C-alpha positions as CSV (number, residue, x, y, z in Angstrom):
1,M,116.8,-100.6,37.8
2,Q,114.9,-103.5,35.4
3,K,115.4,-104.3,31.8
4,V,112.9,-104.2,29.3
5,K,112.5,-108.0,27.1
6,E,111.3,-106.3,24.0
7,A,110.5,-102.4,22.5
8,I,107.0,-102.5,20.3
9,F,107.6,-99.4,17.7
10,S,104.3,-98.6,16.4
11,I,105.9,-96.5,13.4
12,T,103.5,-95.3,11.7
13,N,99.5,-95.1,11.6
14,R,99.0,-95.6,7.9
15,C,97.9,-98.4,6.5
16,N,96.9,-100.0,3.2
17,L,93.4,-101.6,4.4
18,S,90.8,-100.4,6.1
19,C,89.5,-103.6,7.9
20,R,86.3,-103.5,10.2
21,M,88.0,-104.3,13.9
22,C,90.6,-101.6,13.6
23,D,90.3,-97.4,13.2
24,I,93.9,-96.8,13.3
25,P,94.5,-95.8,9.7
26,E,92.0,-92.7,10.7
27,N,93.8,-91.3,13.6
28,R,96.6,-89.8,11.2
29,V,99.4,-88.1,13.4
30,E,102.9,-86.7,12.0
31,E,105.7,-89.3,12.2
32,L,109.1,-89.4,13.3
33,S,111.6,-89.3,11.5
34,T,114.2,-92.0,10.2
35,Q,116.9,-90.1,12.5
36,R,114.9,-90.2,15.2
37,W,113.7,-93.5,15.2
38,K,117.4,-95.0,15.0
39,E,117.9,-93.0,18.2
40,I,115.1,-94.4,19.7
41,I,116.5,-98.2,18.9
42,R,119.7,-97.2,19.8
43,D,118.3,-96.3,23.3
44,A,116.2,-99.4,23.6
45,S,119.2,-101.5,23.6
46,L,120.6,-99.3,26.0
47,I,117.8,-100.1,28.3
48,G,118.4,-104.1,27.5
49,A,115.4,-104.5,25.3
50,Q,116.3,-107.9,23.5
51,T,113.6,-107.8,20.7
52,A,112.4,-105.0,18.4
53,V,108.9,-105.1,17.3
54,F,108.0,-102.8,14.3
55,S,104.0,-102.7,14.0
56,G,101.6,-99.9,12.9
57,G,99.5,-99.3,11.0
58,E,101.0,-100.9,8.0
59,P,104.9,-100.3,8.7
60,L,105.9,-101.7,5.1
61,L,104.5,-98.2,3.9
62,R,107.3,-96.3,5.6
63,E,110.3,-96.7,3.0
64,D,112.7,-96.6,6.0
65,I,111.7,-99.8,7.6
66,F,114.5,-102.0,5.5
67,E,116.8,-99.2,7.3
68,L,115.4,-99.0,10.8
69,I,115.4,-103.5,11.1
70,S,118.5,-103.0,10.0
71,C,119.5,-100.5,13.2
72,A,118.0,-102.9,15.6
73,R,119.7,-105.7,14.2
74,N,123.2,-103.8,14.3
75,N,122.5,-102.9,18.1
76,R,122.2,-106.6,19.0
77,M,118.5,-107.1,18.9
78,N,116.3,-109.5,17.4
79,A,113.7,-107.8,15.0
80,C,110.3,-108.7,14.0
81,L,107.9,-107.3,11.5
82,T,104.0,-107.1,12.0
83,S,102.2,-107.0,8.6
84,N,99.2,-107.8,7.0
85,G,101.2,-109.2,4.2
86,C,99.7,-107.8,1.5
87,L,103.0,-105.4,0.0
88,I,105.5,-108.4,0.6
89,D,106.4,-109.8,-2.6
90,E,109.4,-111.8,-3.4
91,N,111.1,-107.9,-3.9
92,V,110.4,-106.9,-0.6
93,A,111.1,-110.5,0.9
94,E,114.5,-110.3,-0.1
95,K,115.0,-106.5,1.1
96,L,113.9,-108.2,4.6
97,A,115.8,-110.9,4.4
98,R,119.1,-108.5,4.0
99,S,117.8,-106.0,6.9
100,G,117.9,-109.4,9.0
101,V,114.6,-109.7,9.7
102,N,114.2,-112.2,12.3
103,V,110.1,-112.9,12.0
104,V,107.4,-111.5,10.2
105,N,103.8,-111.7,11.6
106,V,101.2,-111.9,8.9
107,S,97.7,-111.5,9.8
108,I,95.5,-113.9,8.4
109,E,91.5,-114.3,9.7
110,G,90.1,-117.7,8.4
111,N,89.3,-118.9,5.2
112,E,89.0,-116.7,1.9
113,S,85.6,-115.4,2.5
114,V,85.7,-115.0,6.2
115,H,89.7,-113.0,5.9
116,D,88.3,-111.2,2.7
117,F,85.0,-109.9,4.4
118,L,86.8,-108.5,7.3
119,R,89.9,-106.9,5.5
120,G,88.8,-106.3,2.3
121,N,88.1,-108.1,-1.0
122,G,91.5,-110.0,-2.8
123,V,93.3,-109.3,0.6
124,F,94.0,-112.9,1.5
125,K,95.3,-114.1,-1.7
126,K,97.9,-111.3,-1.2
127,A,98.8,-112.4,2.1
128,L,99.0,-115.8,1.4
129,C,101.6,-114.5,-2.0
130,G,103.3,-112.7,1.2
131,L,103.9,-115.8,3.3
132,S,105.2,-118.0,0.1
133,A,107.5,-114.6,-0.4
134,L,108.8,-115.1,2.9
135,K,109.0,-118.7,3.0
136,K,111.3,-118.6,-0.3
137,C,113.6,-116.2,1.3
138,N,114.0,-118.5,4.5
139,I,112.3,-116.2,6.8
140,E,110.7,-117.5,9.8
141,S,107.1,-116.7,9.9
142,T,104.2,-116.4,12.0
143,I,100.4,-116.5,11.4
144,A,98.4,-114.1,13.9
145,S,94.7,-113.7,13.9
146,T,92.2,-111.8,15.7
147,V,89.3,-113.8,17.2
148,S,85.5,-112.8,16.8
149,N,82.1,-113.6,16.1
150,Y,83.1,-113.6,12.5
151,N,85.6,-116.1,12.5
152,F,85.6,-118.3,15.2
153,E,84.3,-120.9,14.0
154,H,86.8,-120.9,11.0
155,L,89.6,-121.0,13.3
156,S,90.6,-124.8,13.3
157,E,91.4,-124.0,9.1
158,I,94.8,-121.9,10.1
159,P,96.7,-124.6,11.2
160,E,96.5,-126.2,8.2
161,L,97.4,-123.2,6.4
162,A,100.4,-122.7,8.9
163,L,101.5,-126.2,7.3
164,K,101.1,-125.4,3.9
165,Y,103.2,-122.3,4.3
166,G,106.1,-123.6,6.7
167,V,104.6,-121.2,9.6
168,T,106.2,-121.9,12.7
169,T,103.8,-120.1,15.1
170,V,100.2,-119.3,15.1
171,R,99.0,-116.3,17.8
172,F,95.5,-115.4,18.5
173,Q,94.1,-112.6,20.3
174,P,90.8,-111.9,20.7
175,F,88.9,-108.5,19.7
176,S,89.9,-105.5,21.0
177,R,87.8,-102.4,21.3
178,I,91.1,-100.2,22.1
179,F,91.6,-100.1,17.8
180,L,88.1,-98.5,17.6
181,N,87.4,-94.6,17.9
182,D,83.5,-95.6,18.7
183,Y,83.6,-98.1,21.5
184,S,79.8,-98.7,20.9
185,K,80.7,-100.4,17.3
186,G,82.6,-103.5,19.2
187,N,79.6,-105.2,20.1
188,E,79.2,-107.1,16.6
189,F,82.5,-108.7,16.8
190,L,81.6,-110.4,20.4
191,I,80.2,-114.1,20.7
192,G,76.4,-114.6,21.8
193,K,76.6,-116.4,25.1
194,Q,74.5,-119.4,23.1
195,D,77.4,-119.9,21.5
196,L,80.0,-120.3,24.2
197,E,80.2,-124.0,24.2
198,K,80.6,-124.0,20.5
199,A,83.5,-121.5,20.7
200,K,84.9,-123.6,23.4
201,A,84.8,-126.6,21.2
202,V,86.7,-124.9,18.2
203,M,89.5,-123.6,20.4
204,E,90.0,-126.9,22.2
205,Q,90.1,-128.3,18.2
206,V,92.8,-125.7,17.3
207,I,94.8,-126.4,20.2
208,S,95.0,-130.2,19.2
209,K,95.6,-129.4,16.0
210,L,98.5,-127.2,16.8
211,K,100.0,-129.6,19.2
212,E,99.6,-132.0,16.8
213,N,102.0,-130.8,14.3
214,N,104.4,-128.9,16.5
215,I,103.3,-125.4,16.0
216,A,104.1,-123.3,18.5
217,T,101.0,-121.0,20.0
218,N,100.0,-118.8,23.0
219,P,99.5,-120.8,26.4
220,E,96.6,-123.3,26.5
221,G,95.3,-121.1,29.7
222,Y,95.3,-117.8,27.1
223,L,93.7,-119.4,24.4
224,R,90.9,-121.3,26.8
225,K,90.1,-118.0,28.0
226,I,89.2,-116.2,24.9
227,P,85.6,-117.7,24.5
228,Y,84.7,-116.5,27.6
229,Y,86.1,-112.8,27.3
230,L,84.1,-112.6,24.0
231,C,81.1,-113.4,25.4
232,G,81.6,-111.0,28.1
233,Q,82.2,-112.9,31.1
234,G,84.6,-110.8,32.9
235,N,87.7,-109.0,31.7
236,P,90.6,-110.9,32.9
237,G,92.1,-108.1,35.2
238,Y,94.6,-110.6,35.4
239,S,97.8,-109.5,38.2
240,G,100.3,-111.6,36.9
241,C,101.3,-109.5,34.0
242,G,104.6,-108.2,33.7
243,A,104.3,-105.4,31.1
244,L,104.9,-102.1,33.0
245,W,108.7,-103.8,33.7
246,S,109.0,-106.0,30.6
247,T,107.5,-104.5,27.3
248,C,108.8,-100.9,26.3
249,S,105.2,-99.5,24.0
250,I,106.3,-96.6,22.1
251,N,103.4,-95.1,19.5
252,S,103.8,-93.1,15.9
253,K,103.8,-90.1,18.1
254,G,106.6,-90.6,20.3
255,E,104.6,-91.3,23.0
256,I,106.0,-94.3,25.8
257,L,102.8,-96.1,27.2
258,P,103.3,-98.3,30.6
259,C,101.5,-100.5,27.8
260,W,98.7,-100.5,24.9
261,V,95.8,-100.6,26.9
262,I,96.9,-98.3,30.0
263,N,97.4,-95.3,27.4
264,S,95.4,-92.6,29.0
265,E,97.1,-89.0,28.6
266,D,97.8,-89.1,32.7
267,K,99.6,-92.3,32.2
268,I,102.2,-91.1,29.1
269,I,105.7,-91.4,30.5
270,G,107.3,-88.7,28.3
271,T,107.2,-88.1,24.5
272,L,110.5,-88.8,22.6
273,E,110.1,-85.6,20.5
274,S,112.4,-83.4,22.6
275,A,113.7,-86.2,25.3
276,G,115.7,-89.3,25.0
277,L,114.3,-92.8,25.7
278,Y,117.0,-93.5,28.1
279,E,116.4,-90.5,30.0
280,L,112.7,-90.9,29.9
281,W,112.8,-94.9,31.4
282,F,114.5,-94.0,34.2
283,S,112.9,-90.9,35.3
284,E,111.2,-89.6,38.2
285,R,108.3,-89.5,35.8
286,R,108.0,-93.4,35.0
287,D,108.3,-94.4,38.5
288,R,105.4,-92.1,39.5
289,V,103.2,-93.7,36.5
290,I,104.1,-96.9,37.6
291,N,103.5,-96.8,41.0
292,S,99.8,-95.0,40.2
293,V,98.8,-98.3,37.8
294,I,99.9,-100.7,41.0
295,K,98.0,-98.4,43.2
296,E,94.8,-98.1,41.2
297,G,95.5,-101.8,39.8
298,C,95.5,-103.1,35.8
299,P,92.2,-102.8,34.4
300,G,93.0,-106.0,32.3
301,C,93.2,-107.4,28.7
302,M,93.9,-110.2,26.7
303,M,96.4,-108.7,24.1
304,S,98.3,-111.5,22.9
305,C,101.9,-109.6,23.6
306,Y,100.8,-110.2,27.3
307,D,99.7,-113.7,27.0
308,E,102.5,-115.1,29.4
309,A,100.7,-113.8,32.1
310,F,97.9,-116.7,31.5
311,N,100.2,-119.5,31.6
312,D,99.6,-120.6,35.3
313,D,101.9,-123.2,35.0
314,S,104.8,-120.1,34.8
315,W,107.1,-120.2,38.0
316,Q,107.3,-116.7,37.2
317,V,103.3,-115.6,37.4
318,K,103.2,-118.1,40.6
319,F,105.6,-115.4,42.2
320,I,104.0,-112.7,41.0
321,K,100.7,-113.9,43.0
322,K,102.8,-114.3,46.0
323,A,104.3,-110.6,46.0
324,K,100.5,-109.2,45.2
325,R,99.5,-111.5,48.4
326,A,102.3,-110.0,50.4
327,D,101.4,-106.5,49.2
328,R,97.4,-107.2,50.2
329,L,98.6,-108.1,53.6
330,F,100.9,-105.0,54.5
331,S,98.9,-102.3,52.3
332,G,100.1,-99.1,52.9
333,K,103.6,-100.3,54.2
334,R,106.6,-99.2,52.2
335,L,108.0,-102.1,52.9
336,A,105.8,-104.2,51.0
337,N,105.7,-102.0,48.0
338,R,109.5,-102.5,47.8
339,L,109.2,-105.7,48.3
340,V,106.5,-106.2,45.4
341,Q,108.5,-104.4,42.9
342,S,111.9,-106.1,43.7
343,L,110.4,-109.6,43.1
344,R,108.7,-108.8,40.0
345,G,112.0,-107.3,38.2
346,E,114.3,-110.0,39.7
347,L,111.3,-112.9,38.4
348,T,110.9,-111.4,34.9
349,K,115.1,-110.6,34.6
350,I,115.6,-113.9,35.7
351,K,113.4,-116.0,33.4
352,L,114.0,-113.6,30.4
353,R,117.7,-113.6,30.7
354,Y,117.9,-117.7,31.4
355,K,115.7,-117.6,27.8
356,F,118.2,-115.4,26.0
357,Y,121.2,-116.7,27.3
358,K,120.4,-120.7,27.3
359,S,122.0,-120.9,23.9
360,Y,125.5,-119.9,25.0
361,R,126.3,-122.9,27.0
362,G,130.0,-121.8,28.0
363,S,129.1,-118.2,29.8
364,L,125.5,-119.7,30.8
365,I,127.2,-120.5,34.5
366,K,128.8,-117.2,34.6
367,V,125.5,-115.1,33.7
368,I,123.2,-117.5,36.3
369,K,125.9,-116.8,39.4
370,R,125.9,-112.6,38.5
371,M,121.8,-113.1,38.7
372,L,122.0,-115.1,41.6
373,N,124.5,-112.7,43.4
374,N,122.3,-109.6,42.4
375,L,119.1,-111.6,43.8
376,R,120.4,-112.3,47.0
377,S,121.7,-108.5,47.4
378,K,117.9,-107.4,46.6
379,I,116.4,-109.6,49.3
380,R,118.9,-108.1,51.9
381,I,117.7,-104.8,50.6
382,C,113.9,-105.5,51.0
383,H,114.7,-107.0,54.7
384,I,112.8,-110.1,53.9
385,D,113.1,-111.6,57.8
386,S,110.7,-108.8,58.8
387,N,108.0,-111.1,58.7
388,D,107.3,-115.3,58.1
389,E,104.7,-114.7,55.1
390,I,107.4,-112.3,53.4
391,K,109.7,-115.4,54.2
392,K,107.9,-117.4,52.6
393,V,108.2,-115.5,49.1
394,A,112.0,-115.7,50.0
395,K,111.9,-119.4,49.9
396,E,110.1,-119.4,46.7
397,I,112.9,-117.6,45.4
398,I,115.3,-120.3,46.6
399,V,113.0,-123.0,44.7
400,A,113.9,-121.1,41.6
401,K,117.2,-120.6,41.9
402,N,117.5,-124.2,42.5
403,R,115.7,-125.2,39.5
404,L,117.8,-122.9,37.4
405,R,120.8,-124.9,38.6
406,R,119.3,-127.9,37.4
407,E,118.7,-126.5,34.3
408,I,122.2,-125.5,34.0
409,S,123.6,-129.3,34.5
410,K,121.4,-130.4,31.8
411,L,123.1,-127.8,29.3
412,K,126.7,-129.2,30.5
């Protein structure tokens, strides 16, 4: 059974803003109670989630947000808050610090005129005040920016803001229609093909500035695809995304989704109003939904929460490509399906566990040994010696194993 990397809780659809690129506040639904969210958070920890992401809407509109963050921290999870920053003053920042939040993401779309055009008059200054308050309380902050036709020419100004306000990470994501009720409204946010070269140049400038100042950001492969995506030059449809296994997405109604893009009614794994997260996560229903997504294929997206799938240098992604090739060669055979699912799950766990336990030098070797023993058992279950092509995939796993051992030796 695969454990998840993070649980993303969209705890409310309410918002104090009315941004041009988002209709979420118009979709009002009854919210889950504080006690129910606490139960969900505890269950998320039990299924292995290492990080709890609180989003919305604007999560700070819930008076119990500090209580929910503390619940996540008490259940051994990192806590991340996504906000527009307008409600963060020194008092709120102090409460966030006491709750134990690890990082706060604040939305910034460019300079003041661009930001206020997209999000409302006076919002830019309020967001910067929020960043200042977070800095004063020693809370790590991230700038999140939605790239569109309205702001792509001003993206290179964001690294300078990050430096000024002590921001450690800047994350970009192209505009997505999934936050609109009327998809036809999305055309105004796209970049014309005549501006493609200009957009590419701006993105290279952004990458360069962030590198120079040691500010973390999305994988470069992801950033370089954004201009093409906004020009309508093909949907990524990337096969290396591990969202089905690494992310638990729960909306404000308590519905568990395979991911934020695959959210049709027939793909809802279950609702948490009447059942527990642990029960639903390991249910036959979830297995059926995941298998149907694998069979039908991912529609593709460029949501920044899945940007690691665009890191072509990631050995996890390379392995998933191998697994997909094996899947094509043995279409319709249960052996190949089991192999693909096993490889995806094990490779995701190797990478995430290694990152999580890297700082625990004393126990890391034991952890890796347990992982490798588990991996060997999975390989035996899948009968990898049954075909030369699948053997190649197994060899790649051995290479990864050796790579992990080399990393262990560096930590000693």
